[in-house]
C-alpha positions in Angstrom: 63.4 69.5 62.0 66.1 67.5 63.8 68.3 70.5 63.9 65.5 72.6 65.4 64.9 70.0 68.1 68.6 70.1 69.0 68.6 73.9 69.3 65.5 73.8 71.4 66.9 71.1 73.6 70.2 72.9 74.0 68.4 76.1 75.0 66.3 74.3 77.5 69.4 72.7 79.1 71.2 76.1 79.2 68.1 77.8 80.8 67.9 75.1 83.5 71.6 75.4 84.2 71.5 79.2 84.5 68.4 79.2 86.6 69.7 76.5 88.9 73.1 78.4 89.3 71.5 81.5 90.7 71.2 81.4 94.5 68.6 83.5 96.3 70.4 86.2 98.5 68.9 84.7 101.7 70.4 81.3 100.9 73.8 82.8 100.0 73.9 84.8 103.3 73.1 81.6 105.2 75.9 79.7 103.4 78.4 82.5 104.1 77.5 82.4 107.8 78.0 78.7 107.9 81.4 79.0 106.1 82.6 81.5 108.7 82.2 79.0 111.5 84.0 76.1 109.8 87.7 75.2 109.9 89.9 75.7 106.9 91.6 72.6 105.5 95.1 72.3 106.9 96.7 72.9 103.5 95.0 76.3 103.3 95.2 77.2 107.0 99.0 77.0 107.1 99.1 79.8 104.4 97.1 82.2 106.6 99.0 85.4 107.4 99.6 86.1 111.1 97.8 89.4 110.7 95.9 91.1 107.9 97.9 93.1 105.4 97.2 96.8 105.1 98.3 99.6 102.9 99.2 101.9 105.8 102.7 103.3 106.1 105.4 101.4 107.9 106.5 104.2 110.3 109.8 102.4 111.0 111.0 103.5 107.5 110.5 107.2 108.4 113.3 109.1 110.0 112.2 109.8 113.7 112.8 113.5 113.2 110.2 113.6 110.5 107.5 112.0 112.7 107.1 115.3 114.6 108.0 117.7 111.8 105.5 120.3 110.6 105.3 122.3 107.4 107.2 121.7 104.1 110.1 119.4 104.5 113.1 118.5 102.3 113.4 114.7 102.3 115.4 112.0 100.7 113.3 109.1 99.6 115.3 105.9 99.1 113.7 103.4 96.8 114.0 99.6 97.0 115.8 98.8 93.7 119.6 98.6 94.2 121.7 101.5 93.0 124.1 101.3 90.1 127.0 100.8 92.6 125.2 97.9 94.3 124.3 96.2 91.0 126.2 92.9 90.4 127.3 93.7 86.8 130.3 95.9 86.4 130.3 96.4 82.6 129.8 100.1 81.6 126.9 99.1 79.3 125.1 97.2 82.0 125.6 100.1 84.4 124.2 102.6 81.9 121.2 100.3 81.3 120.6 99.9 85.0 120.9 103.7 85.5 118.2 104.3 82.8 116.0 101.7 84.4 116.3 103.5 87.8 115.5 106.8 86.2 112.3 105.3 84.8 111.4 103.8 88.2 112.0 107.2 89.9 109.9 109.0 87.3 107.0 106.5 87.8 107.3 106.9 91.6 107.2 110.6 91.3 104.1 110.5 89.0 102.3 108.3 91.6 103.4 110.6 94.4 102.1 113.7 92.6 98.6 112.0 92.3 98.6 111.3 96.1 100.4 114.4 97.2 99.6 117.2 94.7 102.1 119.7 96.3 105.1 117.4 96.2 108.1 118.7 94.4 111.1 116.7 93.1 114.3 118.6 93.8 116.8 116.0 92.4 117.5 112.3 92.1 120.5 110.0 92.2 121.0 106.5 90.8 124.7 105.7 91.2 125.6 105.8 94.9 122.0 105.2 96.0 118.6 104.9 94.4 116.9 108.0 95.8 114.7 111.0 95.1 115.2 114.3 96.9 111.7 115.9 97.4 109.9 118.7 99.2 106.6 117.6 100.7 104.3 118.7 103.5 105.2 116.8 106.7 101.6 115.9 107.1 101.9 113.7 104.0 105.0 111.8 104.9 102.9 108.8 106.0 101.3 108.8 102.6 104.7 108.9 100.9 105.9 106.0 103.1 102.9 103.8 102.1 104.3 103.5 98.5 105.5 99.9 98.1 108.7 101.1 96.3 109.9 103.2 99.3 112.6 101.7 101.4 113.4 104.7 103.7 112.6 108.3 104.2 
């Protein structure tokens, strides 16, 4: 009987905690409005970004000639990871390993690009002198291409 009492008491406590934790929508909206008007603590306020982040393309990474282009364009997309030539290690094994890593990154980039830009076509790629992918895309989709976080320059 003592065990039943403990189970019943535990259930009652849990029920009261769950019921007290739910806040009616009107109260929650009122609290949100109050929070919007309050100052953030200094430790958090100093972490605030100067402007909100967005996933729009940084047009400065696009060659100016492509900004006004129309139709299908052949482009070189330079990716952020350093090429084999810019890698710190000079041993042949490390260079081969880095080249394989870049090929995988380029493949993943192209797979993402095909989902966003179905008509995109990979013409070629390079890993040694620079980390880049030669592509053919519709000029109207270059902003979409530039929005990828791995793209350094088009």
